[in-house]
C-alpha positions in Angstrom: 138.9 116.2 111.7 137.1 116.9 108.5 136.2 113.2 108.3 134.7 113.2 111.8 132.6 116.3 111.0 131.4 114.7 107.7 130.4 111.4 109.5 128.6 113.4 112.2 126.7 115.4 109.6 125.9 112.2 107.6 124.4 110.7 110.7 122.1 113.7 111.1 120.6 113.3 107.7 120.2 109.6 107.2 116.8 107.8 107.6 115.7 106.3 110.9 116.8 102.7 111.2 114.4 100.0 112.5 114.6 96.3 112.8 113.0 94.5 109.8 110.1 93.4 111.9 109.5 96.9 113.2 109.8 98.4 109.7 107.2 95.9 108.4 104.8 97.1 111.2 105.4 100.7 110.2 104.9 99.9 106.5 101.6 98.3 107.3 100.5 101.4 109.2 101.6 103.8 106.4 99.4 102.0 103.9 96.5 104.1 105.3 98.3 107.4 104.5 98.8 109.4 101.3 100.6 112.7 100.8 99.1 115.1 98.2 101.9 117.4 97.1 103.5 119.7 94.5 107.1 118.9 93.5 108.4 122.4 94.0 106.4 123.5 97.0 108.8 124.3 99.9 106.2 123.2 102.5 105.8 119.9 100.6 109.5 119.4 100.5 109.6 119.9 104.3 107.1 117.1 104.7 108.7 114.8 102.2 112.1 115.3 103.9 110.4 114.3 107.2 108.9 111.2 105.5 112.4 110.3 104.3 114.1 110.9 107.6 111.5 108.7 109.4 111.9 106.0 106.7 108.2 105.9 105.9 106.6 104.3 102.9 103.8 106.8 102.3 102.2 107.0 98.8 103.0 110.4 97.3 100.4 111.9 95.0 101.5 114.8 92.8 98.4 116.9 92.3 99.6 117.9 88.8 99.4 114.3 87.6 96.3 112.1 86.9 93.2 112.5 89.1 95.0 113.5 92.3 94.2 117.3 92.1 90.5 116.6 91.4 90.4 114.0 94.2 92.0 116.4 96.7 89.5 119.1 95.8 86.4 117.0 95.7 87.2 114.8 98.8 89.5 117.0 100.8 87.5 120.1 100.2 90.3 122.3 98.9 93.4 122.2 96.6 96.1 123.0 99.2 99.4 121.2 99.5 100.8 119.5 101.4 97.9 117.4 102.5 98.1 114.2 104.3 95.2 111.8 103.8 94.7 109.5 106.8 92.2 106.7 106.1 90.5 105.5 109.3 88.1 102.5 109.3 85.1 104.8 109.6 86.2 108.1 108.1 89.0 109.9 106.2 90.9 112.7 107.7 92.6 115.5 105.7 95.6 117.2 107.4 96.7 120.4 105.5 99.4 122.2 107.5 103.0 121.1 107.0 103.9 121.7 110.7 100.9 119.7 111.8 101.7 116.9 109.4 105.4 116.6 110.4 104.4 116.7 114.1 101.8 113.9 113.6 104.4 111.8 111.7 107.1 112.3 114.3 104.8 111.4 117.2 103.3 108.4 115.4 106.4 107.0 113.8 109.5 108.7 115.3 112.2 106.9 117.3 110.2 107.2 120.5 106.9 106.1 119.1 105.1 103.0 120.5 104.6 101.4 117.1 
């Protein structure tokens, strides 16, 4: 019985599985995304866990390292984390709320997404 419960729980917390062709498509789409974060921020952890569960290859930029903090402030307009940078062909979008970020990622890349 314990083994069954363990396997059930393990299934809940493993990353989403895709075919290699589908994963390549998703990886190509995520090249236009970057997550600005702080390592110990609970809201950032929530977003990073969603990224892991959805098996997404999104660049993660710790704002305490390098130029990322300055870039977030100068280009995004404020130093708030988490922040998802979405690069469109004609503009850059800055998404700041963890619930909005996770909803966006689940809709765009979740198991029922069209990509």
